[in-house]
N, C-alpha and C positions, 0 to 999 in steps of 0.2 A: 595722711594728714589728721590732725585732731580738730574735730568739728563739733560745735553745739548747734542744736536746732531749738530755738525758743518757740514753743508752741507745737503740740503733738496732735494737731487736727489733721484735716485731710492733706493739706499741702506739706505740712511738717513731717508727718509720718511717712508719706511716700518719698519725700526727699531724703530723709534719714535712712530709710531702708535701702534706697538705691545707692546712696553714697557708701553705706557700710558694705554693700555687696561688691564694691570695687576696691575693698581693702582699707578703707578709712576707718578710724575710730570715732564713732558718732555717739553723742549724748543727746537723747531727746528729753527736752524739758518741758514740764507742764505743771501749772499750779494745782490742777485737779488730781488730788492724791488718789482718788478712786480710779480714774483713768490710768494713772501710772501703775498702780498695783495690778490692775487688769492686764495691762500690756506686759508687766513682768511675768504674769501667768500664761502669757501667749494668747490672750483674748484681745481681738482686734475690734475697736469701737465703731468702725465704718466697714461697709461692704465695698470692696474693690477687687476684682478678679486678680488672683496672683499675689496679693499684698500679704496675706497671712503666711504663706510660704516663705516669703522674702524676709519678713520680720522675724519669724521663728529661726530661720537659718542664721541671720545676723546676730541674734541674741544668743543662740547655742554656741556660736563661734567666738563670742565675747567682743564682737566689733560694734554691736548696737546695745547701748544701755539706756535705762530709763530712770529719771530722777525728778523730784520736785525742787531740787536746790539749783538755782541759776548760778549761785556763787561757786559751788563745786564744779559744775560743768565748764563754766567760762574760764575759770582759773587754769584749766588744762587745755584750752582750746586756742587755735591760731586763726580760726574762722568761726564767726557766729552768724547764723542765719536767723533772722527775725521772721517768724511764720505765724504770728498771733493773728486773731481775727480782727477785721475792720468792718463790722457790720454797718448797714446804712442807717443814718439818722432819719427822722421824719422828712427832712428837707432834701434827702438824697445824698447829702455828704457823708463820707465815711466817718465812723466813730473811731477816733484815733486814741481814746483813753487807754486801751490795752496796750497799744504800741508804745505809748509814752511811758507807762509804768514799766514795761519790759525794757525799754531802752535805758532808763535810769537805773534799773537794777543791774543790767548788764555793765554799765559804766562803773558802778560801784565794785563790781566783781573782777574787773580787769587787773591782770598782774604784769602786763607788758603790752607791746604793740599788738593789735588785733584788727583783722579785717571784718567789718560789720556789713552784712548783706541784707538788704531789704528784699525779702521774698514775699512778704505780705502784699496784697493789692493796696496800693497807697496813692494819695493824691499827688498831683504834679508838684514837685518841689520838696517832697517829703525826705529826700536824702539830706537836704539842709536842715530840716526840722529835726530829724533824729539826731544829727550832730549837735545841734543847739541844746537838746534835751540832755545829752550825754556829758557835754563839756564841764558843767558845774560839778559833776560827780566823780570826775577822775583827773589824774594828772598823767595818765599814760597816753601815748599817741595811738590814734586809730584812724582808719579811713572808712567811709560809708559808700557802699556800692549798691547800685539798683540792679537787680536780677530778677525780672519779672517771671512769673511761671505761666506756662501755656498748657496746663493738663486738661484733658477731657475726662470727666468722670465716666468710668467704665472702661477706659483704655489708658489710665493714668501711668501705669507702669511702662507700657510700651511708649508712651510719649516722653517719659523722663529718661528711659534707657536708650531710646532712639530718637532724639528730638529733631524736628525739622530745622531748628536753629536754637542757639543759645544767645540771649541778649545780655550783655554786660555794660552797665552804664557807670562810667568813672572817668575822671580827668587824668588819673595817674596810670602810667604804663605799668608800673610795678603791681598795682592792684589787678589790672587786667590780666597780666601774665599769671598771677596766682590763680585767678578764676579759670583761665584757659587751661592750666595744668590740672585743676580739679575736675573739670569737665571733659578732659581729653579722652577718657575711656568711652564716653558716650557718643563721640563724634568721629569715630575712626573711619567711617565711610565718606568722610569729607563734608558733612554738613557744617555750616559756619558757626563759629563763635564770634558774634558781631560786637565790635567795640564801638561805642558811641557815648555821647555825653549823658549824664544822669537824667536830665529833664526829657530828652528824647526817648530814653528807655522807659520812663514812666508813662509817657504819652503812648508809646507802642503797645503797652499792655491794654490800656483802655481802647486804643484804636482797633486792635485786632477783634476783641470781643464785641465792640459796638458795630463793627462792620459785619461780623457774622450774624449778630442779632438782626441787623438791617436786612440781610439776605433772607432770613427766615420770614420776617415780616412782609417782605416784598412778595415772596411766593405765596404766603397766606392771603394776601390781598388779591392776588391774581386768581386764587382758588375761589374767593367770594364772588369776583367778577364772573368767572366761569359759571358758577351756579346761577347767576342772574341772567346771563345772555345765552347759555346753552353750550358753552365750550367744555372741553375736558382738560383740566389742568395738568394731567399726566402727559398728554400730547404736547401741551405748551412747554412743559418742563423738558421733555425730550428734545424739542426744538431748540431750547435755550442752551442746554448743557453740551450740545455738539459744537457750539461756538467756543473756540479755545480761549477767547478773551473772558469768558464767563465761567466755565467749568461746572462741575457737578455737585460740589460739596455745599451743604447747608441750603439746599433748594428742594426740600421735601415739605409739602404742605402738611399742616396738622393743627393741633389745638393750641399752639403757642409755645414759646420757650419759657423755661424756668431754670431752677438750679441756683448754685451759689455764686456764679460768675456773671452771666449775661445781665440779669436784672440789676444787680448791684453796680456793675461797671458802666452800664448805660446810664443809670441815674447819677453816678459820680461824674461821668464825663459831661452830662447836662449841667450839674452843679458847678463844675469847673468852668464851663463856658459862661454861665450866668456871672460868675464872679469875675471873669476876665472881660466881660462885655462882648463876648462873641457867642451869639445864640447858635446852638446845635440844632438847627431845624431838621435835618435829615434824621438824626438820632432821636429827637423828640417824636418825630412822626412814627419811627419804628416802634418806640415805647407805646404810643397810643394805639398803634395797630395791634400790638400784642395784648393790651388790655382788652380790646374788643374781641380778639380771636379766642381768648380763654372762655368767652361767654357765648360764642357762636353755636357750639354744638348743642347746648341746652336749648337755644333758639330753634334749632332743627327739630329737637324732641318736641317742643311745644307746637310747631307747625304741624306735626304728625298727629299729636294727641290733643291739642288744644292748650291754651295759655295756662289754665289751672291744671295741675297735676295731682290734685288732692285725691288721696286714696290709691295712687298708683305707686308701683314698686319697680325700681330699676337695678339691674346688676351692672357693676363696674369691673372690667378687667384692666388692671394696671393702676397703680397709685404714684409710684416714683415719677420724678420729672422726665426721666429717660430710662431706657433698659440698662442693666448691669450696674446699677447703683441702688442704694436705699435712701438716697437724699430726696427729702420732701420739701426742701426750701423752694418757694415760689412755684410749686408744682401745679400745673394746670388742673390736675385732679381736685385740688382743694377748692378752686373756684367753681368747678363743675358740680362738686358736692354741695357747696354753699347755694348755688343757683337752684339745684333740684330741691333741696330742703325748703328753700324760700317759696318755691311754687307749690309746696304741699306734699311732695313725694317722699318715700322712704328709699333707702339705698342699702344694698349689700355688695361688699367689694372684696376683691382678691388681688394680691400682688405677691410674686414669688419671694421677695426679700424685704420690701418696705413696710410690711404690716405693723411692726412695733413702732416705728417712727410715726407712721400715720395715726396709730391709736393715741400717741402722746399729743398729737395736734388736733384730732377730730374727736377723741374721747368716745362716748357712747351715743353720738348722734346718728351713727350708722352701724350696720351689722358688718362684722369681719368674718368672711367665710374661710374655711380650712383648705378648700380647693377651688379651682377655677369653675368647675361644674356645679359644686354645691352653692355658689354664689348665685346661680341661674334660677334655683327652684322658686316658682311662683312669681318670677319677674315678668313685667309687662314688656321689657325690652333689654337687650344687651348693648351696653356702651363701651367700646374699646377705647382706652385712654392712653395706655402705654404699650409700645410695640414690642414686648418681650417675645423671644423666639418661640416659646412654648405656645403662644397664641396664634402663630402664623398658619398652622395647619390643624385646626380643631376638628372635632366630629361634629359636623353641622346637623346631622339627624339627632344627635344627643342634645344639641343646643335647642332644637325645635321642640323636642319632647319636654324639656325642662321649663321653657318659657310659656306663658300664657298665649302669646301669639308670636310668630316668627318675624320679629322686628329687630334689626341690627343697625346701630350707629357706629360707624368706623371712623374714629377721630384721627387715625394715622394712615389711612389708605393702604391697610395691610392686605385686604382681600381683593380678589378679582371680582368686579361688580357682576359680570355676566354669570360666573359660576355661582355666586351667592344667590342671585335672583333665580337661577335655574333650580336651586334647592327650595325655592318657595318663600324666600325671605322678602319683606320690604326692606330695602337696603339704602342707607344714606351714608355718603362718604364726603370727603372734603374737595369740592370742586370738580367732581366727575359726574358724567351723565350715567 
């Protein structure tokens, strides 16, 4: 099939590379000429395991092309995916200005019937809105389909190539059949391509992310309760996940959720509920709990050292919102750094892949170390924020020698408390004794 992907960010680039890898001719479009030229040179603007290999293979074999021209790409395409950004506005509603501009340009570029696919995270009812934006700019027929993405950063290729399910929102059977044919190579093991109405498809995207965010906030609140009353959240978690009705996923306590999806989608669902007169009480509580959770670890630091941290220096391991990504959007590390600086402390930090993105956001407010161990030199304590694999089995003796005192704050419950305490550390984790 001939496919255009409008927007070559995280979702668009992953989708384009994966569609090209199954034999389709794919045009990745972006208005950022610098990004397009970099992609043509084989430079990937985001960190995602395996993506660089897939992009380079598609480009080398001529199935994956990059362009700034929507007109050239769409004129050759039978399916156009809308994968432009929809960042949140101050009130939590998605900013649709980029999507509107893209939809109008796509409409002007049509040369015949085309299937338009909403891949961007969009408000409920956006399939109608996109069609309304397009109609004044074309005389050609088109259909708009909702096809939400469910990619996890750090495992996006596996999620796309072997999806749990594919959701297709359309009233037309012909459009569904076209989408089912496109996705057939990815669901050969029998995972479903679910056909539903467009509104339900749009709700499904928000519902999944909001529910997972709620699970994270729930286990985080249980961790706080355990700290207060003397329980161990890991024991509680084990007792929960053996219940088949609950399961094990997204029940790991930590410093809160971040990234490009959960915060934005939770806020968008809340905004949609307000507009519809249906308060999203559970989702609102999850958002409020996450706000508090991002600040909790610095509270524990202040319990140990005192409220004022003036003159103290702390080492941070991990900056990205999760491992295997360089994404700093809504990362808990940003809040932790802000809180430490506000309390008078200085910070040195290390992350395996997110340093450049962090520098753009934090600037020279903190020091950026070249290695995990160099970040420790002269620090009063180590604060682990992101659970990268390389942090899981460190040299504790080397850590002790580098720190002023053996104090460790484990924001992801990576380490075994008994073992760390045996090494002579004052050790604080999330909800464990």
